[in-house]
C-alpha positions in Angstrom: 0.0 0.0 0.0 1.2 3.5 -0.8 -0.1 6.7 0.8 0.3 10.0 -0.9 1.8 13.1 0.8 -0.1 14.5 3.8 -2.3 11.4 4.1 -2.9 9.4 7.2 -4.2 6.3 9.1 -6.3 7.2 12.1 -8.0 5.2 14.8 -7.5 1.6 13.7 -7.8 -1.4 16.0 -6.2 -4.8 14.9 -6.8 -8.2 16.5 -4.1 -10.6 17.8 -1.6 -11.7 15.1 -2.5 -8.9 12.8 0.2 -7.0 10.9 1.1 -4.2 8.5 3.7 -5.0 5.9 5.3 -3.2 2.9 3.5 0.2 3.4 4.9 3.4 2.0 3.9 6.8 3.4 4.7 10.1 1.6 6.0 13.3 3.2 3.9 14.8 6.0 1.9 11.6 6.5 1.2 10.0 9.8 -0.3 7.1 11.7 -2.3 8.1 14.8 -4.2 6.2 17.5 -3.6 2.7 16.3 -3.9 -0.4 18.5 -2.3 -3.8 17.7 -3.2 -7.0 19.5 -0.8 -9.5 20.9 1.7 -11.0 18.4 0.9 -8.2 15.9 3.6 -6.4 14.0 4.6 -3.7 11.6 7.3 -4.7 9.0 9.0 -2.9 6.1 7.3 0.5 6.5 8.7 3.6 5.0 7.9 7.2 6.1 8.7 10.3 4.1 10.0 13.7 5.3 8.3 15.0 8.5 6.1 11.9 8.7 5.3 10.5 12.2 3.7 7.7 14.2 1.7 8.9 17.3 -0.3 7.1 20.0 0.3 3.5 18.9 -0.2 0.6 21.3 1.3 -2.8 20.8 0.1 -5.9 22.7 2.2 -8.7 24.1 5.0 -10.1 21.8 4.2 -7.4 19.2 7.0 -5.7 17.3 8.1 -3.1 14.8 10.7 -4.4 12.3 12.5 -2.7 9.4 10.9 0.8 9.6 12.6 3.7 7.8 11.9 7.4 8.7 13.1 10.3 6.6 14.4 13.5 8.0 12.3 15.3 10.6 10.2 12.2 11.1 9.4 11.0 14.6 7.6 8.5 16.9 5.6 9.9 19.8 3.5 8.2 22.6 4.1 4.6 21.7 3.4 1.8 24.2 4.8 -1.8 23.9 3.4 -4.5 26.2 5.3 -7.6 27.6 8.1 -9.0 25.4 7.4 -6.6 22.5 10.3 -5.0 20.7 11.6 -2.6 18.0 14.3 -3.9 15.6 16.1 -2.4 12.6 14.6 1.1 12.7 16.4 3.9 10.8 15.8 7.6 11.5 17.0 10.4 9.2 18.5 13.7 10.4 16.5 15.6 13.0 14.3 12.6 13.7 13.4 11.5 17.2 11.6 9.1 19.5 9.6 10.7 22.3 7.4 9.3 25.2 7.9 5.6 24.5 7.0 3.0 27.2 8.2 -0.6 27.0 6.9 -3.4 29.2 8.9 -6.1 30.9 11.2 -8.2 28.7 11.0 -5.7 25.8 14.0 -4.3 23.9 15.3 -2.0 21.2 17.8 -3.6 18.8 19.7 -2.3 15.8 18.4 1.3 15.7 20.2 4.0 13.6 19.7 7.7 14.1 20.9 10.5 11.8 22.5 13.8 12.8 20.6 15.8 15.3 18.4 13.0 16.3 17.4 12.1 19.8 15.6 9.8 22.2 13.6 11.5 24.9 11.4 10.2 27.8 11.7 6.5 27.3 10.7 4.0 30.0 11.7 0.4 30.1 10.2 -2.3 32.3 12.0 -5.2 34.1 14.5 -7.1 32.0 14.3 -4.6 29.1 17.3 -3.5 27.2 18.8 -1.4 24.3 21.3 -3.0 22.0 23.3 -1.9 19.0 22.1 1.7 18.7 24.0 4.0 16.3 23.7 7.8 16.7 24.9 10.4 14.2 26.5 13.8 15.2 24.9 16.1 17.8 22.4 13.5 19.0 21.4 12.8 22.6 19.5 10.5 25.0 17.5 12.3 27.6 15.3 11.1 30.4 15.6 7.3 30.0 14.5 5.1 32.9 15.3 1.4 33.1 13.6 -0.8 35.7 15.1 -3.7 37.8 17.1 -6.4 36.1 18.0 -4.4 33.0 21.2 -4.9 31.1 23.9 -2.3 31.1 27.1 -2.9 29.0 29.5 0.0 28.7 31.9 -1.8 26.4 32.5 0.0 23.1 30.3 2.8 24.2 31.1 6.5 24.3 29.4 8.2 27.3 29.4 12.0 27.3 27.2 14.9 28.2 24.7 14.0 25.4 23.4 11.3 27.7 21.5 13.1 30.4 19.1 12.0 33.2 19.4 8.3 32.4 18.8 5.8 35.3 19.5 2.1 35.5 18.4 -0.1 38.4 20.6 -3.1 37.9 23.3 -5.2 39.6 24.6 -6.6 36.3 26.9 -3.9 34.9 29.7 -4.6 32.4 32.3 -1.9 32.1 35.5 -1.7 30.0 39.1 -1.4 31.3 39.3 2.1 32.7 43.0 2.0 33.5 43.9 4.2 30.5 41.2 6.8 31.2 42.5 10.3 30.7 39.4 12.5 30.4 36.4 12.5 32.8 33.9 15.2 31.6 36.2 18.0 32.5 40.0 18.0 32.5 40.1 20.0 35.7 38.9 17.1 37.7 41.3 15.1 40.0 41.1 11.4 39.2 42.9 8.3 40.3 42.8 4.7 39.0 43.5 2.2 41.8 43.0 -1.5 42.6 41.1 -2.7 45.6 42.5 -5.5 47.8 40.1 -8.0 46.0 41.6 -7.0 42.6 38.8 -4.9 41.4 39.9 -1.9 39.3 38.3 1.4 40.5 38.1 4.9 39.3 38.1 7.7 41.9 37.5 11.3 40.9 36.7 14.6 42.5 
């Protein structure tokens, strides 16, 4: 199905196992107030410039897979129930995700954001995670909240001031070797790498 510029889908309800596949939306188009039952999915959807998805609800085990958003496009007010996920989404420059809620066991996997893109106000339930996200220049993550038993792996990650107000409630944290750290936010800080008696490498800074 192909939707012309400035067209839309509005107030649709799909039963369990329903899906949308191979849909193309022109510039300025949108999907608003859609509800998908358990096991439902969206796959191979393409959205043009400034297109958006708003107020979508996905039931248990539902997912979004292989969605492409052009510049200025966004997702707003999406809710994913238990074990739902987003996978292989691509956002153009200036695109963003805002006000997304993920239930327990959910995840985001293989997302790519262009320059100036951002994630804002995301909430993840117990056991949820983000994996293999790629961000372009001048992007940020802002107000992300992860519940208990979430996964946090700092390996191969660049953490800087573009990640703000992000909270993790987890005991399983994987961090890289910090022994060669030379820059901690501000080069005026006093910092020290030391080893505890049990052999754990620690970073102390003031």
